[in-house]
C-alpha positions in Angstrom: -24.9 -8.3 19.1 -21.3 -9.8 20.1 -19.4 -10.9 17.6 -17.1 -14.2 17.2 -14.8 -14.7 14.6 -13.9 -17.8 13.2 -10.1 -19.2 12.1 -11.1 -18.7 8.6 -12.6 -15.2 9.2 -9.4 -14.3 11.2 -7.2 -15.5 8.5 -9.2 -13.3 5.6 -9.3 -10.4 8.1 -5.3 -10.9 8.6 -4.8 -11.4 5.0 -7.3 -8.1 3.8 -4.3 -6.0 5.6 -1.7 -8.3 3.8 -1.4 -7.8 -0.1 1.1 -10.5 -1.5 3.7 -8.5 -3.2 3.8 -9.9 -7.0 6.5 -10.6 -9.1 7.7 -8.2 -11.8 11.0 -9.6 -11.4 13.9 -10.1 -9.6 15.8 -7.2 -7.6 20.0 -6.6 -7.3 22.1 -5.9 -4.8 22.1 -1.9 -4.5 25.5 -0.6 -7.1 28.6 0.9 -5.6 29.4 4.5 -6.9 31.2 4.4 -10.4 34.2 7.1 -11.3 32.5 8.3 -14.1 29.4 8.1 -16.4 29.2 7.4 -20.7 27.8 10.7 -22.0 24.9 9.1 -23.2 23.5 8.2 -19.7 21.3 10.7 -17.8 22.7 12.3 -14.9 21.3 14.1 -11.7 22.9 15.9 -9.0 21.8 15.0 -5.6 22.2 15.9 -1.9 24.5 13.2 -2.1 26.2 13.1 -5.0 26.0 12.6 -8.5 23.7 9.4 -10.2 24.2 8.5 -13.4 21.0 6.4 -14.2 19.6 4.5 -17.9 17.5 5.2 -20.5 14.5 2.0 -20.8 12.6 2.6 -23.4 11.0 6.3 -24.0 11.7 6.6 -19.9 14.9 7.1 -17.6 15.4 5.4 -14.6 17.3 5.9 -11.6 17.5 2.7 -9.7 18.9 1.5 -6.0 19.4 5.2 -4.8 19.6 5.9 -1.6 17.4 7.9 0.7 18.8 6.8 4.3 22.0 5.1 6.2 21.4 1.5 5.8 19.6 0.5 9.4 21.9 -2.1 10.2 23.8 -3.0 13.1 23.4 -0.3 16.1 21.0 1.6 13.5 18.4 -1.1 13.8 15.7 -0.5 15.7 16.0 3.0 15.2 14.9 5.9 13.3 16.4 6.2 9.4 19.8 8.6 9.4 20.8 10.7 6.9 22.5 8.6 3.5 26.2 9.6 3.2 27.6 11.3 0.5 29.8 9.8 -2.1 32.2 11.3 -4.6 32.7 10.7 -8.3 29.3 9.5 -10.2 26.9 6.5 -8.6 25.7 3.8 -11.0 22.0 3.9 -10.6 21.1 1.1 -12.9 20.2 -1.9 -10.7 17.7 -1.8 -8.2 18.6 -2.3 -4.3 17.6 -5.9 -2.8 14.2 -6.1 -1.2 13.8 -5.4 2.3 14.1 -8.6 4.9 10.3 -10.4 4.3 8.3 -11.5 7.5 5.8 -13.4 5.1 6.7 -16.4 2.9 4.3 -15.1 -0.5 5.6 -12.8 -2.8 9.0 -12.7 -3.9 10.4 -14.3 -7.2 13.9 -14.5 -5.5 13.2 -14.9 -1.7 17.1 -14.9 -1.3 17.2 -11.0 -3.0 16.3 -9.6 0.9 18.8 -7.5 3.2 18.8 -5.5 6.0 20.5 -3.0 4.0 16.9 -1.9 2.4 16.1 1.9 2.3 16.5 2.8 -1.3 14.1 4.4 -4.0 13.8 3.6 -7.8 12.6 6.9 -9.7 11.1 7.3 -13.2 11.0 10.3 -15.2 10.1 10.9 -19.3 13.1 10.8 -21.3 15.3 14.5 -21.7 13.4 15.9 -18.1 15.5 18.1 -16.9 15.9 20.2 -14.1 13.4 23.1 -14.1 10.6 21.0 -15.6 8.1 21.2 -12.7 6.5 17.5 -13.7 4.1 16.1 -11.2 5.1 13.8 -8.4 3.5 10.3 -7.9 5.2 8.9 -4.9 3.8 5.2 -4.7 4.1 3.4 -1.3 3.8 -0.5 -2.1 1.6 -3.2 -0.1 1.9 -6.3 1.9 0.2 -6.3 5.2 2.9 -4.2 6.4 5.4 -7.7 6.5 6.5 -8.4 2.7 7.0 -7.0 -0.5 8.9 -4.5 -2.4 8.5 -1.0 -4.2 11.2 -2.3 -6.9 8.4 -4.4 -8.4 6.0 -1.7 -9.0 8.0 -0.1 -12.5 6.8 3.3 -13.1 8.2 3.7 -17.2 5.3 3.6 -18.7 3.5 6.1 -16.2 6.5 8.8 -16.7 6.3 8.5 -20.6 2.6 8.4 -20.7 1.7 11.4 -18.6 5.1 13.2 -18.5 5.3 12.8 -14.7 8.1 11.4 -12.3 7.3 8.5 -10.3 9.1 7.8 -6.9 8.5 3.8 -5.3 10.5 3.0 -2.0 11.6 0.2 -0.2 10.9 0.6 4.1 11.4 -1.6 7.0 9.2 -4.3 7.1 7.6 -7.0 10.0 8.9 -6.1 13.5 12.3 -4.5 11.9 9.7 -2.2 10.8 6.5 -1.7 13.5 8.2 -3.1 16.8 6.9 -0.9 20.1 9.2 -2.5 22.8 9.1 0.4 25.4 13.3 -0.3 25.6 13.3 0.5 21.6 10.7 3.9 21.6 12.3 5.8 24.5 15.6 5.6 21.8 14.1 8.3 20.0 12.9 11.3 20.1 9.2 10.6 18.7 8.1 7.8 21.4 7.7 5.7 18.4 8.7 2.2 16.8 6.7 2.5 13.9 10.3 2.8 11.9 8.5 1.5 8.7 6.7 4.2 8.3 9.5 7.1 9.3 11.2 5.6 6.7 8.4 6.6 4.0 8.6 9.3 5.9 12.1 10.3 5.1 11.8 9.0 1.6 9.2 11.6 0.9 11.7 14.2 2.6 14.2 13.0 0.4 12.0 13.5 -3.0 10.8 16.8 -1.7 14.4 18.0 -1.2 15.8 16.1 -4.2 13.4 15.6 -6.9 14.1 19.1 -8.9 17.1 17.0 -10.0 15.4 14.8 -11.6 12.7 18.1 -13.3 9.8 17.4 -10.6 8.0 19.6 -8.8 8.5 19.8 -5.3 5.5 21.3 -4.3 3.3 18.8 -5.9 4.1 15.3 -5.2 1.3 13.0 -4.4 1.2 10.5 -2.1 -0.2 6.6 -3.7 -0.4 3.6 -1.9 -2.6 0.5 -2.0 -3.8 -1.8 0.7 -1.4 -1.7 3.4 0.6 1.4 1.4 -2.9 3.1 1.5 -2.9 2.5 5.2 0.3 4.4 5.2 -0.8 7.0 3.5 -3.7 7.4 6.2 -1.4 7.6 8.6 0.8 10.2 6.7 -2.1 12.0 6.3 -2.8 12.5 9.9 1.4 12.7 11.4 2.6 15.8 12.4 5.7 15.0 10.6 4.3 15.0 6.8 3.0 18.3 7.4 3.6 20.5 3.9 5.6 17.7 2.1 2.4 16.5 -0.1 -0.2 18.4 -1.8 -2.9 14.9 -2.7 -3.0 11.4 -1.9 -4.7 8.8 -3.6 -5.9 5.4 -1.7 -6.5 2.3 -3.4 -8.2 -0.9 -2.1 -7.5 0.6 1.8 -9.9 2.3 3.5 -8.6 4.5 6.4 -11.6 2.7 8.8 -10.5 -1.0 7.9 -6.8 -0.2 8.1 -6.9 0.8 12.0 -3.6 1.3 14.1 -3.1 0.0 17.4 -3.0 2.1 20.1 0.5 2.5 22.0 -0.3 0.1 24.9 -1.5 -2.7 22.8 1.2 -2.1 20.5 3.8 -2.7 23.5 2.2 -5.6 24.7 2.8 -6.9 21.5 6.3 -6.0 21.2 6.5 -7.5 24.4 5.2 -11.2 23.2 7.2 -10.6 20.2 10.8 -9.9 21.9 9.7 -13.2 24.4 9.4 -15.3 21.3 12.5 -14.0 19.7 14.7 -14.9 23.1 14.6 -11.5 24.6 12.4 -11.9 27.5 14.3 -9.7 29.7 13.5 -6.0 29.7 17.0 -5.0 31.1 18.9 -6.5 28.2 15.9 -6.4 25.8 17.3 -3.6 23.5 20.5 -4.8 22.9 19.3 -8.4 22.4 16.5 -7.7 19.9 19.5 -5.3 17.8 22.2 -8.0 18.4 19.3 -11.0 17.4 19.9 -13.2 13.8 17.6 -12.0 11.7 16.2 -15.1 11.0 15.5 -15.6 14.8 12.9 -12.5 14.1 11.4 -13.6 11.1 10.9 -17.0 13.2 9.2 -15.3 16.3 6.9 -13.1 13.2 5.4 -16.6 12.6 3.2 -16.7 16.0 3.4 -13.2 16.4 2.5 -11.0 13.2 2.8 -7.6 13.5 -0.1 -4.7 13.7 1.5 -2.3 11.2 2.2 1.5 12.6 1.2 2.5 16.1 -0.6 5.8 17.1 -0.6 7.6 20.4 3.2 8.6 20.4 5.0 11.5 18.7 4.7 10.2 14.9 1.4 9.5 15.0 -0.3 10.9 17.7 -4.1 9.9 16.9 -6.0 7.0 15.6 -6.3 8.1 11.6 -9.8 7.6 11.1 -10.7 9.6 13.7 -8.3 11.7 13.3 -9.5 12.6 9.7 -13.5 12.8 10.9 -12.5 14.9 13.4 -11.0 17.4 10.7 -7.1 17.7 12.7 -5.2 15.9 9.6 -3.1 17.3 6.0 -5.9 18.3 4.2 -5.8 17.6 0.4 -7.6 16.9 -2.3 -8.4 12.8 -2.2 -8.8 10.2 -4.6 -10.0 6.7 -3.4 -11.5 3.3 -4.4 -11.5 -0.5 -4.9 -11.9 -3.3 -6.6 -15.8 -5.0 -7.3 -14.9 -8.3 -5.8 -11.9 -7.1 -3.6 -12.4 -10.8 -1.3 -12.2 -13.1 -3.8 -8.4 -12.7 -3.5 -8.6 -14.0 0.3 -11.1 -16.7 0.3 -9.1 -17.8 -2.7 -6.3 -18.5 -0.7 -7.9 -19.7 2.6 -11.3 -21.8 1.2 -11.9 -21.8 -2.2 -14.1 -24.5 -2.3 -16.3 -24.8 0.3 -19.5 -26.2 0.6 -22.7 -24.7 1.3 -22.8 -26.0 4.7 -19.2 -24.4 5.4 -20.9 -21.4 4.2 -23.4 -21.1 6.3 -21.6 -22.2 9.5 -18.2 -18.9 8.8 -21.5 -16.7 8.4 -23.0 -17.9 11.7 -19.1 -17.8 13.3 -18.7 -14.2 11.5 -22.2 -12.8 12.6 -23.3 -14.7 15.6 -27.0 -13.1 16.5 -27.3 -11.1 13.2 -26.1 -14.4 11.0 -29.8 -15.3 9.4 -29.9 -11.3 8.5 -26.4 -11.9 6.6 -27.9 -15.2 5.0 -31.0 -13.9 3.9 -29.1 -11.0 2.6 -26.6 -13.1 0.7 -28.4 -16.3 0.4 -26.0 -19.1 -1.7 -28.6 -19.7 -4.3 -28.0 -16.3 -5.6 -24.2 -16.5 -6.3 -22.2 -19.2 -8.8 -20.9 -20.7 -5.6 -20.3 -20.6 -1.8 -17.2 -18.9 -2.7 -18.6 -16.1 -4.6 -21.1 -15.4 -1.7 -18.4 -15.3 1.0 -16.5 -13.3 -1.4 -19.4 -11.0 -1.9 -20.3 -10.3 2.0 -16.4 -9.9 2.7 -16.1 -7.3 0.0 -19.1 -5.9 0.6 -18.8 -5.5 4.6 -15.0 -4.6 4.3 -13.7 -3.2 1.3 -16.9 -1.5 -0.6 -18.4 -0.5 2.3 -15.6 0.9 4.3 -14.1 3.2 1.0 -17.6 4.7 0.9 -17.5 5.6 4.6 -13.9 6.8 4.3 -14.9 8.9 1.0 -17.7 10.3 2.7 -15.7 11.8 5.4 -13.0 13.0 3.0 -16.0 14.3 0.8 -17.3 16.7 3.6 -13.7 18.5 4.3 -12.1 18.4 0.5 -12.2 17.3 -3.1 -13.2 14.1 -3.2 -12.7 11.3 -6.2 -14.3 7.9 -6.1 -13.7 4.7 -8.3 -14.6 1.0 -8.5 -12.5 -0.9 -10.7 -14.6 -3.4 -12.4 -13.2 -6.0 -15.3 -14.7 -8.9 -15.1 -11.7 -10.2 -17.5 -8.8 -9.0 -15.3 -5.7 -11.0 -15.3 -4.9 -12.9 -12.0 -2.0 -12.2 -9.8 1.1 -14.4 -9.8 1.2 -17.2 -7.0 -2.7 -17.0 -6.2 -4.3 -18.8 -9.4 -6.7 -21.1 -7.7 -7.7 -23.8 -10.4 -11.6 -23.4 -11.2 -11.8 -20.3 -9.0 -12.6 -16.8 -10.5 -10.4 -14.1 -9.3 -11.1 -11.2 -11.7 -11.4 -8.0 -10.0 -9.5 -9.2 -6.7 -7.5 -7.5 -4.6 -4.9 -5.8 -6.2 -6.4 -6.8 -9.8 -5.9 -2.9 -10.1 -1.8 -2.8 -10.0 -1.5 -4.4 -13.4 -3.3 -1.4 -15.1 -1.3 1.5 -13.2 2.3 0.3 -13.2 5.0 -1.6 -15.1 3.7 -4.9 -13.0 4.5 -8.1 -14.5 1.4 -10.7 -14.2 2.1 -14.2 -14.6 -1.1 -15.0 -15.5 -1.6 -13.1 -19.0 -0.5 -9.7 -20.3 -3.5 -7.2 -20.6 -5.4 -7.4 -24.0 -5.4 -4.4 -26.3 -8.7 -3.6 -24.6 -7.3 -3.6 -21.2 -4.5 -1.7 -22.4 -6.8 1.0 -23.4 -8.3 1.0 -20.3 -4.6 1.4 -18.3 -3.9 3.6 -20.6 -6.6 5.8 -19.5 -6.6 5.4 -15.5 -3.0 6.2 -15.6 -3.8 9.3 -17.5 -6.8 10.2 -15.0 -4.5 9.3 -11.5 -1.3 11.4 -13.7 -4.2 14.2 -14.1 -4.8 14.5 -10.4 -1.4 14.6 -9.4 -1.0 17.9 -11.9 -4.3 19.4 -11.1 -6.5 18.0 -8.2 -9.2 16.7 -10.3 -8.5 13.4 -12.7 -10.3 14.2 -15.7 -8.6 13.9 -19.1 -9.5 15.4 -22.5 -12.0 13.6 -24.2 -12.9 11.3 -21.8 -15.9 10.9 -19.5 -15.9 13.4 -16.8 -15.0 12.2 -13.1 -17.5 14.4 -10.7 -16.0 14.8 -7.4 -18.4 13.2 -5.2 -21.1 14.7 -3.4 -24.8 14.3 -1.7 -25.6 11.1 -4.1 -22.3 10.0 -3.9 -21.4 9.9 -8.1 -17.9 7.4 -8.4 -16.7 6.7 -11.9 -16.8 3.0 -13.1 -13.6 1.8 -14.3 -14.1 -0.9 -16.8 -12.5 -1.9 -20.2 -16.2 -2.6 -21.7 -18.1 1.3 -20.2 -15.9 3.2 -18.0 -18.7 5.6 -16.6 -20.1 7.5 -13.8 -23.2 5.7 -11.2 -24.5 6.8 -8.1 -25.7 3.3 -7.2 -22.4 2.0 -5.4 -24.3 2.1 -1.9 -27.0 0.1 -3.0 -24.7 -2.4 -5.0 -22.8 -3.2 -1.9 -25.4 -3.1 0.4 -23.8 -0.6 2.6 -26.9 0.3 4.3 -27.5 -3.2 5.8 -23.5 -3.1 7.0 -24.1 -0.2 8.8 -26.9 -1.7 10.5 -27.2 -4.7 12.7 -24.5 -6.9 11.2 -22.0 -3.8 11.3 -19.1 -4.3 13.9 -20.3 -1.7 16.4 -23.6 -3.3 16.2 -22.5 -6.8 17.3 -20.7 -5.9 20.4 
């Protein structure tokens, strides 16, 4: 059956790759080196020089740490280069700006951005010292590869509560991070235009080299990402450039079978169209033109030519990540993966929260063509509070939930794999996404407030939710420490197997379940309504 796609559906599926990076507070410009540091401040010695951080509550933080040279001027559209050394002691108490944003949502201070943005933040327990060999959680933020910043995901509480080290990174976004124009890719040995992915690899290598100075264990680094950040983890799981650099991986709301990369030919076509829109139509001068173009022109061109993120078919990412994982040709490590109970509420709320029953029927017809009547029979409006909830259920089940199931089954056939579903019917709504009269609990990114020092403008967590948040942090850190997300005194989280056991994370009743596939009608979505069956 041929699949057609309505404008709403295209917007939803685009947004599904584009977690808005919600606000935890403004970033500041990266600090310059200071001549010395007071004795009361924590100091570490990295490969580039001494850093003086600060105590924040019961944790210590080192902010705005450069892991690569500024990718500006002649270094725009080039692989990240080694950061410069400095003399004296560099002040590390202020976060760097966000990378230049290619989508209009997500920052409290949209002017506080810069192309000079390849910095990271490190959080550790107070009094952690070299030789402690603490587990390291390496966080990659989401944002559809076009927006967001690692500075909005503080790791103080995780570090203190779980005695772990948290690293949160920035990486180049939009076409500054992902532009596979042949005139640019021939300039690097990898033949790749995925500069944002190169940044992530460079930050991971920096972490591996320097984290022992912060008390972390360079042999115990866990990749950790959400939404497009999870897609980045999928890419790093299959890149030959990351072999041996990490020991485990956590994927939140970004199953590898959903976040599929374009191939190099498709990415090159997209890059040509973008380059023309940015005022660089001539292949003979395109590389210089793009490097010299005002940043505002690049952002403007991206409005009609958005990026698809990292491409495969080059030396950085040879194969489609989901296919490489299925074939067993990947950096095999234990996996923790999951999704939220009502992921797509977020995307439908941002596109058409108040659609009518007839509009719901029209959308399903446009989306599923000849299979539409089967979908409508499975998801009648009468079974849901509103047409918004019905469409949210269709898109949650067909994309996030069942793709998470598919991805986790592939992982589980090869490595220890732990699967969760986040389910808090009262979870706070994210800043900037509230729609009056629309229920957005359990939507995409709802779990972030439970795992990070992450401000939710709606309201703080309740005491009951804070208990769940602490349990989740302990489980994530236990997985990073041992490869199994079990916490003494709490219900055991079994690895998934033939019955596909998952852990439902809920403030009311965290419990194991074997009904995830039935709850989300995944057998149905593997049948006539599946994308492959409708072609």
